[in-house]
C-alpha positions as a Markdown table, in Angstrom:
| # | Residue | x | y | z |
|---|---|---|---|---|
| 1 | Met | -21.0 | -4.6 | -7.5 |
| 2 | Ser | -20.2 | -4.8 | -3.7 |
| 3 | Lys | -19.3 | -8.6 | -4.0 |
| 4 | Leu | -16.5 | -7.8 | -6.1 |
| 5 | Tyr | -15.0 | -4.8 | -4.1 |
| 6 | His | -15.6 | -1.1 | -2.7 |
| 7 | Phe | -15.4 | 1.5 | -5.6 |
| 8 | Pro | -17.3 | 4.6 | -4.4 |
| 9 | Gln | -16.2 | 7.0 | -7.0 |
| 10 | Thr | -16.4 | 6.6 | -10.9 |
| 11 | Ser | -13.1 | 6.6 | -12.6 |
| 12 | Glu | -14.0 | 9.9 | -14.3 |
| 13 | Glu | -14.6 | 11.4 | -11.0 |
| 14 | Leu | -11.2 | 10.3 | -9.6 |
| 15 | Ile | -9.4 | 11.4 | -12.7 |
| 16 | Arg | -11.0 | 14.7 | -12.6 |
| 17 | His | -10.6 | 15.1 | -8.6 |
| 18 | Tyr | -7.1 | 14.1 | -8.4 |
| 19 | Lys | -6.1 | 15.7 | -11.7 |
| 20 | Leu | -4.8 | 12.5 | -13.2 |
| 21 | Glu | -3.0 | 12.1 | -16.5 |
| 22 | Pro | -2.0 | 9.3 | -18.6 |
| 23 | His | 1.1 | 7.4 | -17.3 |
| 24 | Pro | 3.5 | 6.1 | -20.3 |
| 25 | Glu | 3.4 | 2.6 | -18.4 |
| 26 | Gly | -0.5 | 2.6 | -18.8 |
| 27 | Gly | -3.3 | 3.7 | -16.6 |
| 28 | Tyr | -3.4 | 7.2 | -15.0 |
| 29 | Tyr | -1.3 | 9.1 | -12.4 |
| 30 | Ala | -0.5 | 12.3 | -10.3 |
| 31 | Val | 2.4 | 13.0 | -8.6 |
| 32 | Thr | 1.3 | 14.0 | -5.0 |
| 33 | His | 4.8 | 14.7 | -3.3 |
| 34 | Val | 8.6 | 14.5 | -3.8 |
| 35 | Met | 10.8 | 15.2 | -0.7 |
| 36 | Lys | 13.1 | 18.1 | -1.4 |
| 37 | Glu | 16.0 | 16.3 | 0.6 |
| 38 | Thr | 18.3 | 14.2 | -1.4 |
| 39 | Ile | 20.5 | 11.3 | -0.8 |
| 40 | Lys | 23.2 | 9.4 | -2.7 |
| 41 | Ser | 21.2 | 6.3 | -4.1 |
| 42 | Pro | 22.8 | 3.1 | -3.9 |
| 43 | Phe | 20.6 | 2.1 | -7.0 |
| 44 | Ala | 21.7 | 4.8 | -9.3 |
| 45 | Ser | 24.9 | 4.9 | -11.3 |
| 46 | Asp | 27.7 | 6.6 | -9.7 |
| 47 | Leu | 25.6 | 7.0 | -6.6 |
| 48 | Glu | 23.7 | 9.9 | -8.2 |
| 49 | Glu | 21.6 | 11.9 | -5.8 |
| 50 | Arg | 17.7 | 11.2 | -5.7 |
| 51 | Ser | 15.3 | 12.6 | -3.5 |
| 52 | Ile | 14.5 | 10.8 | -0.4 |
| 53 | Ser | 11.2 | 9.4 | -1.6 |
| 54 | Ser | 8.5 | 10.2 | -4.0 |
| 55 | Cys | 4.7 | 9.6 | -4.1 |
| 56 | Ile | 1.9 | 9.2 | -6.6 |
| 57 | Tyr | -1.7 | 8.1 | -7.2 |
| 58 | Tyr | -2.2 | 5.6 | -9.7 |
| 59 | Leu | -5.3 | 4.3 | -11.3 |
| 60 | Leu | -6.3 | 1.5 | -13.6 |
| 61 | Cys | -9.8 | 1.9 | -15.2 |
| 62 | His | -11.9 | -0.1 | -17.4 |
| 63 | Lys | -12.1 | 1.6 | -20.9 |
| 64 | Thr | -15.6 | 4.1 | -20.7 |
| 65 | Pro | -16.0 | 7.7 | -21.8 |
| 66 | Gly | -14.7 | 8.9 | -18.8 |
| 67 | Cys | -11.6 | 6.7 | -18.8 |
| 68 | Pro | -10.6 | 6.9 | -22.6 |
| 69 | Asp | -8.7 | 4.1 | -24.2 |
| 70 | Lys | -6.2 | 6.6 | -25.6 |
| 71 | Pro | -4.7 | 9.4 | -23.8 |
| 72 | Ser | -5.9 | 12.8 | -24.6 |
| 73 | Arg | -2.7 | 14.6 | -23.8 |
| 74 | Ser | 0.9 | 14.0 | -23.4 |
| 75 | Val | 3.0 | 13.9 | -20.3 |
| 76 | Ser | 7.0 | 14.4 | -20.1 |
| 77 | Ser | 9.1 | 11.4 | -21.1 |
| 78 | Asp | 12.5 | 10.5 | -22.6 |
| 79 | Glu | 10.4 | 8.3 | -24.9 |
| 80 | Ala | 9.9 | 9.7 | -28.5 |
| 81 | Asp | 6.3 | 8.1 | -28.4 |
| 82 | Ala | 5.4 | 7.3 | -25.0 |
| 83 | Phe | 2.0 | 6.2 | -25.7 |
| 84 | Lys | 2.8 | 4.1 | -28.7 |
| 85 | Thr | 1.5 | 0.9 | -26.7 |
| 86 | Trp | -1.0 | 2.0 | -24.1 |
| 87 | Asn | -4.1 | 0.8 | -22.1 |
| 88 | Ser | -6.2 | 2.3 | -19.5 |
| 89 | Asp | -6.7 | -1.0 | -17.8 |
| 90 | Ile | -3.4 | -2.8 | -18.1 |
| 91 | Gly | 0.2 | -1.8 | -17.8 |
| 92 | Val | 3.5 | -3.0 | -19.2 |
| 93 | Leu | 6.3 | -5.0 | -17.5 |
| 94 | His | 9.0 | -2.5 | -16.3 |
| 95 | Leu | 11.4 | -2.5 | -13.3 |
| 96 | Asn | 12.3 | 0.5 | -11.0 |
| 97 | Lys | 15.7 | 0.0 | -9.1 |
| 98 | Ser | 14.3 | 1.7 | -6.1 |
| 99 | Ser | 11.8 | -0.1 | -3.8 |
| 100 | Thr | 8.2 | 0.7 | -4.2 |
| 101 | Met | 5.5 | 0.4 | -1.6 |
| 102 | His | 1.9 | 0.2 | -3.0 |
| 103 | Val | -0.9 | 1.1 | -0.9 |
| 104 | His | -4.5 | 0.2 | -1.6 |
| 105 | His | -7.2 | 2.8 | -1.8 |
| 106 | Ala | -10.2 | 1.2 | -3.9 |
| 107 | Gly | -11.1 | -1.3 | -6.4 |
| 108 | Arg | -8.7 | -4.4 | -7.3 |
| 109 | Ala | -5.5 | -4.7 | -9.3 |
| 110 | Lys | -3.6 | -7.9 | -10.2 |
| 111 | Tyr | 0.0 | -7.7 | -9.9 |
| 112 | Thr | 2.6 | -9.8 | -11.7 |
| 113 | Leu | 6.1 | -10.1 | -10.6 |
| 114 | Ile | 9.2 | -11.8 | -12.3 |
| 115 | Ser | 12.6 | -12.1 | -10.9 |
| 116 | Ala | 14.8 | -10.2 | -13.1 |
| 117 | Lys | 18.2 | -11.5 | -14.3 |
| 118 | Ala | 21.8 | -9.8 | -13.6 |
| 119 | Pro | 22.8 | -7.3 | -13.4 |
| 120 | Leu | 19.1 | -6.0 | -12.9 |
| 121 | Gly | 18.1 | -8.5 | -10.4 |
| 122 | Glu | 19.2 | -11.7 | -8.6 |
| 123 | Gly | 17.6 | -14.1 | -11.3 |
| 124 | Leu | 15.6 | -16.0 | -8.9 |
| 125 | Gln | 14.3 | -19.4 | -10.2 |
| 126 | Asp | 11.5 | -21.7 | -9.4 |
| 127 | Ser | 11.5 | -25.4 | -8.9 |
| 128 | Asn | 11.2 | -25.7 | -12.8 |
| 129 | Gly | 14.2 | -23.6 | -13.4 |
| 130 | Asp | 12.2 | -20.8 | -14.8 |
| 131 | Pro | 12.4 | -17.3 | -13.6 |
| 132 | Leu | 10.5 | -16.9 | -10.4 |
| 133 | Thr | 7.0 | -15.2 | -10.8 |
| 134 | Lys | 4.8 | -14.1 | -8.4 |
| 135 | Thr | 0.9 | -12.9 | -8.6 |
| 136 | Val | -0.7 | -10.8 | -6.0 |
| 137 | Val | -4.0 | -9.1 | -6.1 |
| 138 | Met | -4.4 | -5.9 | -4.1 |
| 139 | Gly | -8.1 | -5.3 | -2.8 |
| 140 | Asp | -10.2 | -5.6 | 0.2 |
| 141 | Asp | -11.0 | -9.4 | 0.3 |
| 142 | Ile | -8.5 | -10.4 | 2.9 |
| 143 | Ala | -10.3 | -13.7 | 3.2 |
| 144 | Asn | -9.1 | -14.7 | -0.3 |
| 145 | Gly | -5.6 | -13.3 | 0.2 |
| 146 | Glu | -6.2 | -9.9 | -1.2 |
| 147 | Val | -3.4 | -7.2 | 0.3 |
| 148 | Arg | -3.9 | -3.6 | 0.9 |
| 149 | Gln | -0.1 | -3.0 | 0.9 |
| 150 | Leu | 2.6 | -4.5 | -1.6 |
| 151 | Leu | 6.3 | -3.9 | -1.5 |
| 152 | Val | 8.1 | -4.4 | -4.7 |
| 153 | Glu | 11.8 | -4.2 | -4.2 |
| 154 | Gly | 14.3 | -3.3 | -7.1 |
| 155 | Gly | 15.1 | -6.3 | -9.3 |
| 156 | Trp | 11.7 | -7.5 | -10.2 |
| 157 | Trp | 9.9 | -7.0 | -13.3 |
| 158 | Lys | 6.0 | -5.5 | -12.5 |
| 159 | Val | 3.0 | -5.4 | -14.6 |
| 160 | Ser | -0.5 | -4.5 | -13.1 |
| 161 | Glu | -3.8 | -5.0 | -14.6 |
| 162 | Ile | -7.8 | -5.3 | -13.8 |
| 163 | Pro | -8.3 | -8.8 | -12.9 |
| 164 | Glu | -10.2 | -11.2 | -15.4 |
| 165 | Gln | -13.0 | -11.8 | -12.9 |
| 166 | Asp | -13.7 | -8.1 | -12.9 |
| 167 | Arg | -13.8 | -7.8 | -16.7 |
| 168 | Lys | -16.0 | -10.7 | -16.8 |
| 169 | Ala | -18.4 | -9.1 | -14.3 |
| 170 | Ile | -18.9 | -6.1 | -16.8 |
| 171 | Glu | -19.6 | -8.4 | -19.6 |
| 172 | Asp | -22.5 | -10.3 | -17.6 |
| 173 | Gly | -24.0 | -7.1 | -16.2 |
| 174 | Thr | -23.2 | -7.6 | -12.6 |
| 175 | Ala | -20.4 | -4.8 | -12.3 |
| 176 | Asp | -20.8 | -1.0 | -13.3 |
| 177 | Gly | -17.9 | -0.6 | -15.6 |
| 178 | Thr | -17.3 | 3.1 | -14.7 |
| 179 | Arg | -16.5 | 1.7 | -11.1 |
| 180 | Val | -14.3 | -1.0 | -12.1 |
| 181 | Gly | -10.4 | -0.4 | -11.6 |
| 182 | Ala | -8.1 | 0.1 | -9.0 |
| 183 | Leu | -6.7 | 3.3 | -7.3 |
| 184 | Ile | -3.5 | 2.9 | -5.3 |
| 185 | Ser | -0.6 | 5.3 | -4.1 |
| 186 | Glu | 2.7 | 4.3 | -4.7 |
| 187 | Val | 5.7 | 5.5 | -2.7 |
| 188 | Val | 9.2 | 4.9 | -4.0 |
| 189 | Thr | 12.3 | 5.1 | -2.0 |
| 190 | Pro | 14.7 | 6.8 | -2.9 |
| 191 | Gly | 12.4 | 8.9 | -5.1 |
| 192 | Phe | 11.5 | 7.9 | -8.6 |
| 193 | His | 13.9 | 8.8 | -11.7 |
| 194 | Trp | 13.3 | 7.9 | -15.2 |
| 195 | Asn | 17.2 | 6.9 | -15.2 |
| 196 | Asp | 16.3 | 4.3 | -12.6 |
| 197 | His | 13.5 | 2.7 | -14.7 |
| 198 | Thr | 13.5 | 0.5 | -17.6 |
| 199 | Tyr | 10.9 | -1.3 | -19.6 |
| 200 | Leu | 10.7 | -5.0 | -20.7 |
| 201 | Asn | 10.8 | -5.1 | -24.4 |
| 202 | Gln | 10.4 | -8.1 | -26.8 |
| 203 | Ser | 14.0 | -9.0 | -27.2 |
| 204 | Arg | 14.6 | -8.6 | -23.4 |
| 205 | Leu | 11.4 | -10.6 | -22.8 |
| 206 | Arg | 13.2 | -13.5 | -25.0 |
| 207 | Glu | 16.3 | -13.1 | -23.1 |
| 208 | Leu | 14.5 | -13.4 | -19.5 |
| 209 | Phe | 13.2 | -16.8 | -20.7 |
| 210 | Ala | 16.1 | -18.1 | -22.6 |
| 211 | Gly | 17.4 | -21.3 | -21.7 |
| 212 | Thr | 14.3 | -22.4 | -20.0 |
| 213 | Thr | 12.2 | -25.7 | -21.1 |
| 214 | Arg | 9.1 | -23.4 | -21.6 |
| 215 | Ser | 11.0 | -20.6 | -23.2 |
| 216 | Asp | 8.4 | -20.3 | -26.1 |
| 217 | Glu | 5.3 | -20.9 | -23.7 |
| 218 | Leu | 6.4 | -18.4 | -21.2 |
| 219 | Tyr | 7.4 | -15.7 | -24.2 |
| 220 | Glu | 3.8 | -16.2 | -25.5 |
| 221 | Gly | 2.4 | -15.6 | -22.2 |
| 222 | Phe | 3.8 | -12.6 | -21.4 |
| 223 | Lys | 4.4 | -10.7 | -24.6 |
| 224 | Lys | 1.1 | -8.8 | -24.4 |
| 225 | Tyr | 2.5 | -7.1 | -21.2 |
| 226 | Val | 5.7 | -5.3 | -23.2 |
| 227 | Lys | 6.0 | -1.9 | -24.5 |
| 228 | Glu | 6.8 | -2.8 | -28.1 |
| 229 | Gln | 4.4 | -4.7 | -30.2 |
């Protein structure tokens, strides 16, 4: 297990100790701090006021009895059914208008970022004319390019998941599934608000890749990461 990453506590211990609850995006979370001071956010409509910053713990965990594959309790959300599509080990593509600094604590998480089209983003493209996509792994293995901090600015679709290598390690018995996942903190500036958040659903996903030579291929590759099934 140490060859993969350092994960001293089990997912069940982390969920219990930090009082983590299911997050509508997938995985578990707990709000740890929201600044009482507010500012007019340049990313909100009509410069609405937001907390200067907010912070959460966020956990992705392999499905075990201590990390259920379906939430046992609900959280507040504007969605009619926040957990219609939900997994403990993989999130869904979403976008926050504020910047989010991700800080690694334990485990590993793979992040995929896709440049959003206007008006949500700059619509950056790669050399093939496809939406610019980045993949980053948060973890301890700096020799292999893993990072302990990841800044995601507004204008990017984002999804996180347990890396495939770690899933395979559970299958072949070289990793303890109760200790596979990732614990991070997310600091959002200006503070998080659901009005500044949006999901990438099926229709938006098709629109994102419309007009590219690989539109069907890209859609098929990313559709598992959207909220609607």
